[in-house]
BANU-167466 format. One record per atom (N, C-alpha, C): residue number from 0; chain; x, y, z. Coordinates in steps of 0.05 Angstrom, whole numbers, plus 5000, padded with zeros to 4 digits. Layout:
<recs>
(rec NUM, A, (X, Y, Z))
...
</recs>
This chain:
<recs>
(rec 0, A, (2068, 1716, 8062))
(rec 0, A, (2079, 1728, 8083))
(rec 0, A, (2077, 1753, 8086))
(rec 1, A, (2077, 1768, 8108))
(rec 1, A, (2076, 1795, 8110))
(rec 1, A, (2106, 1797, 8133))
(rec 2, A, (2121, 1814, 8125))
(rec 2, A, (2154, 1825, 8141))
(rec 2, A, (2146, 1851, 8148))
(rec 3, A, (2145, 1847, 8164))
(rec 3, A, (2144, 1889, 8184))
(rec 3, A, (2169, 1893, 8189))
(rec 4, A, (2183, 1908, 8194))
(rec 4, A, (2216, 1928, 8207))
(rec 4, A, (2193, 1938, 8226))
(rec 5, A, (2201, 1939, 8253))
(rec 5, A, (2201, 1945, 8281))
(rec 5, A, (2195, 1978, 8272))
(rec 6, A, (2196, 1998, 8282))
(rec 6, A, (2190, 2027, 8280))
(rec 6, A, (2216, 2034, 8293))
(rec 7, A, (2231, 2023, 8314))
(rec 7, A, (2256, 2030, 8331))
(rec 7, A, (2276, 2021, 8313))
(rec 8, A, (2271, 2011, 8286))
(rec 8, A, (2297, 2005, 8264))
(rec 8, A, (2297, 2045, 8267))
(rec 9, A, (2275, 2059, 8265))
(rec 9, A, (2286, 2081, 8251))
(rec 9, A, (2254, 2077, 8226))
(rec 10, A, (2248, 2106, 8217))
(rec 10, A, (2232, 2111, 8197))
(rec 10, A, (2248, 2097, 8170))
(rec 11, A, (2234, 2093, 8146))
(rec 11, A, (2240, 2095, 8120))
(rec 11, A, (2219, 2121, 8106))
(rec 12, A, (2216, 2132, 8101))
(rec 12, A, (2201, 2146, 8094))
(rec 12, A, (2214, 2156, 8061))
(rec 13, A, (2207, 2178, 8040))
(rec 13, A, (2210, 2198, 8018))
(rec 13, A, (2250, 2206, 8030))
(rec 14, A, (2239, 2216, 8056))
(rec 14, A, (2264, 2239, 8058))
(rec 14, A, (2282, 2218, 8060))
(rec 15, A, (2284, 2200, 8080))
(rec 15, A, (2304, 2169, 8090))
(rec 15, A, (2318, 2163, 8064))
(rec 16, A, (2297, 2158, 8047))
(rec 16, A, (2305, 2142, 8024))
(rec 16, A, (2332, 2157, 8008))
(rec 17, A, (2315, 2186, 8005))
(rec 17, A, (2334, 2200, 7987))
(rec 17, A, (2369, 2208, 8001))
(rec 18, A, (2360, 2213, 8020))
(rec 18, A, (2385, 2217, 8044))
(rec 18, A, (2405, 2192, 8043))
(rec 19, A, (2393, 2163, 8048))
(rec 19, A, (2408, 2143, 8035))
(rec 19, A, (2418, 2134, 8015))
(rec 20, A, (2402, 2144, 7997))
(rec 20, A, (2417, 2148, 7972))
(rec 20, A, (2436, 2169, 7954))
(rec 21, A, (2439, 2190, 7971))
(rec 21, A, (2462, 2207, 7980))
(rec 21, A, (2492, 2199, 7997))
(rec 22, A, (2477, 2180, 8009))
(rec 22, A, (2498, 2173, 8026))
(rec 22, A, (2514, 2139, 8005))
(rec 23, A, (2503, 2133, 7998))
(rec 23, A, (2502, 2111, 7981))
(rec 23, A, (2526, 2124, 7953))
(rec 24, A, (2517, 2140, 7943))
(rec 24, A, (2538, 2154, 7916))
(rec 24, A, (2565, 2173, 7935))
(rec 25, A, (2561, 2185, 7965))
(rec 25, A, (2586, 2189, 7969))
(rec 25, A, (2599, 2175, 7973))
(rec 26, A, (2603, 2147, 7985))
(rec 26, A, (2613, 2113, 7996))
(rec 26, A, (2617, 2111, 7969))
(rec 27, A, (2606, 2111, 7949))
(rec 27, A, (2622, 2105, 7916))
(rec 27, A, (2649, 2127, 7905))
(rec 28, A, (2634, 2159, 7914))
(rec 28, A, (2649, 2178, 7902))
(rec 28, A, (2644, 2182, 7878))
(rec 29, A, (2664, 2211, 7878))
(rec 29, A, (2660, 2221, 7852))
(rec 29, A, (2658, 2199, 7834))
(rec 30, A, (2650, 2212, 7800))
(rec 30, A, (2660, 2196, 7773))
(rec 30, A, (2632, 2170, 7777))
(rec 31, A, (2613, 2167, 7793))
(rec 31, A, (2593, 2141, 7796))
(rec 31, A, (2572, 2152, 7771))
(rec 32, A, (2552, 2131, 7762))
(rec 32, A, (2534, 2143, 7743))
(rec 32, A, (2505, 2135, 7761))
(rec 33, A, (2484, 2135, 7760))
(rec 33, A, (2467, 2124, 7766))
(rec 33, A, (2438, 2119, 7747))
(rec 34, A, (2423, 2081, 7754))
(rec 34, A, (2407, 2084, 7753))
(rec 34, A, (2384, 2076, 7761))
(rec 35, A, (2365, 2088, 7749))
(rec 35, A, (2336, 2079, 7775))
(rec 35, A, (2318, 2069, 7751))
(rec 36, A, (2307, 2048, 7762))
(rec 36, A, (2285, 2032, 7738))
(rec 36, A, (2251, 2033, 7764))
(rec 37, A, (2235, 2040, 7754))
(rec 37, A, (2205, 2052, 7759))
(rec 37, A, (2206, 2063, 7781))
(rec 38, A, (2200, 2053, 7811))
(rec 38, A, (2194, 2071, 7835))
(rec 38, A, (2214, 2091, 7848))
(rec 39, A, (2232, 2076, 7843))
(rec 39, A, (2263, 2089, 7849))
(rec 39, A, (2276, 2111, 7842))
(rec 40, A, (2254, 2112, 7820))
(rec 40, A, (2271, 2149, 7796))
(rec 40, A, (2255, 2167, 7807))
(rec 41, A, (2241, 2177, 7828))
(rec 41, A, (2232, 2195, 7839))
(rec 41, A, (2255, 2202, 7860))
(rec 42, A, (2266, 2180, 7872))
(rec 42, A, (2276, 2193, 7897))
(rec 42, A, (2302, 2194, 7898))
(rec 43, A, (2308, 2179, 7865))
(rec 43, A, (2343, 2179, 7857))
(rec 43, A, (2345, 2214, 7841))
(rec 44, A, (2320, 2223, 7831))
(rec 44, A, (2312, 2248, 7815))
(rec 44, A, (2323, 2264, 7846))
(rec 45, A, (2310, 2266, 7860))
(rec 45, A, (2317, 2278, 7881))
(rec 45, A, (2334, 2284, 7894))
(rec 46, A, (2345, 2261, 7894))
(rec 46, A, (2373, 2263, 7909))
(rec 46, A, (2397, 2281, 7893))
(rec 47, A, (2399, 2263, 7860))
(rec 47, A, (2415, 2280, 7848))
(rec 47, A, (2410, 2309, 7844))
(rec 48, A, (2381, 2319, 7847))
(rec 48, A, (2377, 2352, 7843))
(rec 48, A, (2386, 2362, 7869))
(rec 49, A, (2383, 2352, 7885))
(rec 49, A, (2399, 2360, 7911))
(rec 49, A, (2424, 2364, 7916))
(rec 50, A, (2441, 2352, 7903))
(rec 50, A, (2460, 2343, 7899))
(rec 50, A, (2473, 2358, 7886))
(rec 51, A, (2470, 2374, 7861))
(rec 51, A, (2469, 2385, 7844))
(rec 51, A, (2470, 2422, 7857))
(rec 52, A, (2439, 2424, 7865))
(rec 52, A, (2437, 2449, 7883))
(rec 52, A, (2455, 2462, 7895))
(rec 53, A, (2474, 2430, 7922))
(rec 53, A, (2489, 2430, 7938))
(rec 53, A, (2523, 2437, 7920))
(rec 54, A, (2525, 2438, 7894))
(rec 54, A, (2555, 2423, 7884))
(rec 54, A, (2561, 2407, 7892))
(rec 55, A, (2549, 2388, 7907))
(rec 55, A, (2562, 2362, 7912))
(rec 55, A, (2583, 2346, 7903))
(rec 56, A, (2612, 2342, 7916))
(rec 56, A, (2628, 2333, 7893))
(rec 56, A, (2627, 2305, 7876))
(rec 57, A, (2601, 2284, 7902))
(rec 57, A, (2598, 2259, 7894))
(rec 57, A, (2567, 2259, 7878))
(rec 58, A, (2558, 2285, 7867))
(rec 58, A, (2544, 2280, 7849))
(rec 58, A, (2548, 2265, 7821))
(rec 59, A, (2529, 2252, 7814))
(rec 59, A, (2535, 2225, 7785))
(rec 59, A, (2540, 2249, 7762))
(rec 60, A, (2553, 2229, 7753))
(rec 60, A, (2572, 2239, 7722))
(rec 60, A, (2538, 2240, 7708))
(rec 61, A, (2523, 2212, 7711))
(rec 61, A, (2501, 2222, 7697))
(rec 61, A, (2478, 2198, 7705))
(rec 62, A, (2455, 2209, 7699))
(rec 62, A, (2436, 2189, 7708))
(rec 62, A, (2417, 2183, 7688))
(rec 63, A, (2411, 2155, 7694))
(rec 63, A, (2387, 2138, 7674))
(rec 63, A, (2354, 2142, 7701))
(rec 64, A, (2335, 2153, 7685))
(rec 64, A, (2311, 2144, 7690))
(rec 64, A, (2297, 2122, 7676))
(rec 65, A, (2288, 2102, 7690))
(rec 65, A, (2261, 2086, 7655))
(rec 65, A, (2244, 2077, 7684))
(rec 66, A, (2232, 2092, 7662))
(rec 66, A, (2195, 2069, 7667))
(rec 66, A, (2188, 2089, 7703))
(rec 67, A, (2196, 2110, 7699))
(rec 67, A, (2194, 2122, 7729))
(rec 67, A, (2164, 2137, 7733))
(rec 68, A, (2156, 2133, 7742))
(rec 68, A, (2128, 2146, 7754))
(rec 68, A, (2136, 2178, 7767))
(rec 69, A, (2148, 2190, 7745))
(rec 69, A, (2154, 2219, 7754))
(rec 69, A, (2132, 2228, 7762))
(rec 70, A, (2112, 2232, 7738))
(rec 70, A, (2077, 2244, 7744))
(rec 70, A, (2057, 2236, 7732))
(rec 71, A, (2049, 2219, 7758))
(rec 71, A, (2032, 2188, 7742))
(rec 71, A, (2003, 2208, 7743))
(rec 72, A, (2001, 2233, 7743))
(rec 72, A, (1979, 2234, 7716))
(rec 72, A, (1976, 2245, 7700))
(rec 73, A, (2009, 2236, 7689))
(rec 73, A, (2014, 2239, 7659))
(rec 73, A, (2008, 2211, 7648))
(rec 74, A, (1988, 2202, 7627))
(rec 74, A, (2001, 2174, 7620))
(rec 74, A, (1992, 2155, 7642))
(rec 75, A, (1973, 2147, 7657))
(rec 75, A, (1973, 2136, 7681))
(rec 75, A, (1970, 2105, 7676))
(rec 76, A, (1985, 2094, 7680))
(rec 76, A, (1978, 2058, 7680))
(rec 76, A, (1963, 2048, 7693))
(rec 77, A, (1948, 2026, 7693))
(rec 77, A, (1926, 2008, 7703))
(rec 77, A, (1937, 2002, 7728))
(rec 78, A, (1961, 2012, 7740))
(rec 78, A, (1965, 2010, 7768))
(rec 78, A, (1947, 2032, 7782))
(rec 79, A, (1966, 2052, 7772))
(rec 79, A, (1954, 2075, 7782))
(rec 79, A, (1916, 2085, 7771))
(rec 80, A, (1905, 2072, 7752))
(rec 80, A, (1877, 2074, 7743))
(rec 80, A, (1863, 2053, 7772))
(rec 81, A, (1875, 2026, 7783))
(rec 81, A, (1855, 2025, 7803))
(rec 81, A, (1871, 2032, 7827))
(rec 82, A, (1891, 2048, 7836))
(rec 82, A, (1888, 2064, 7862))
(rec 82, A, (1874, 2078, 7869))
(rec 83, A, (1873, 2091, 7850))
(rec 83, A, (1855, 2126, 7850))
(rec 83, A, (1822, 2123, 7843))
(rec 84, A, (1809, 2102, 7832))
(rec 84, A, (1791, 2092, 7835))
(rec 84, A, (1782, 2056, 7860))
(rec 85, A, (1783, 2063, 7878))
(rec 85, A, (1777, 2049, 7897))
(rec 85, A, (1782, 2067, 7931))
(rec 86, A, (1770, 2058, 7942))
(rec 86, A, (1773, 2079, 7978))
(rec 86, A, (1800, 2070, 7986))
(rec 87, A, (1816, 2083, 8003))
(rec 87, A, (1828, 2070, 8018))
(rec 87, A, (1821, 2055, 8037))
(rec 88, A, (1805, 2047, 8051))
(rec 88, A, (1790, 2020, 8058))
(rec 88, A, (1794, 1990, 8045))
(rec 89, A, (1789, 2000, 8023))
(rec 89, A, (1792, 1980, 8003))
(rec 89, A, (1816, 1966, 8009))
(rec 90, A, (1838, 1981, 7985))
(rec 90, A, (1870, 1979, 7998))
(rec 90, A, (1874, 1969, 8034))
(rec 91, A, (1862, 1976, 8047))
(rec 91, A, (1875, 1960, 8072))
(rec 91, A, (1862, 1927, 8082))
(rec 92, A, (1834, 1921, 8074))
(rec 92, A, (1827, 1897, 8073))
(rec 92, A, (1836, 1884, 8054))
(rec 93, A, (1862, 1891, 8038))
(rec 93, A, (1873, 1873, 8012))
(rec 93, A, (1889, 1857, 8031))
</recs>
């Protein structure tokens, strides 16, 4: 089963994901900690870095990134190797 969200709900790219994390941390308030596992590591790192640069009062006290693909060129996984070994048409057909 494939679930699609209509575009009238708005976009949800990387920028929106980062903004969502910042808003979430604002809702929690000062003193929070953030943990990201796997794919959310990149947006979590970007959100916290952005908050640190702006001296945001809700910047988390700590950030834990686990198994995140910060730079997939270093020690690529089997998933990375598969993704780079196939043409884009292969993934569209899947």
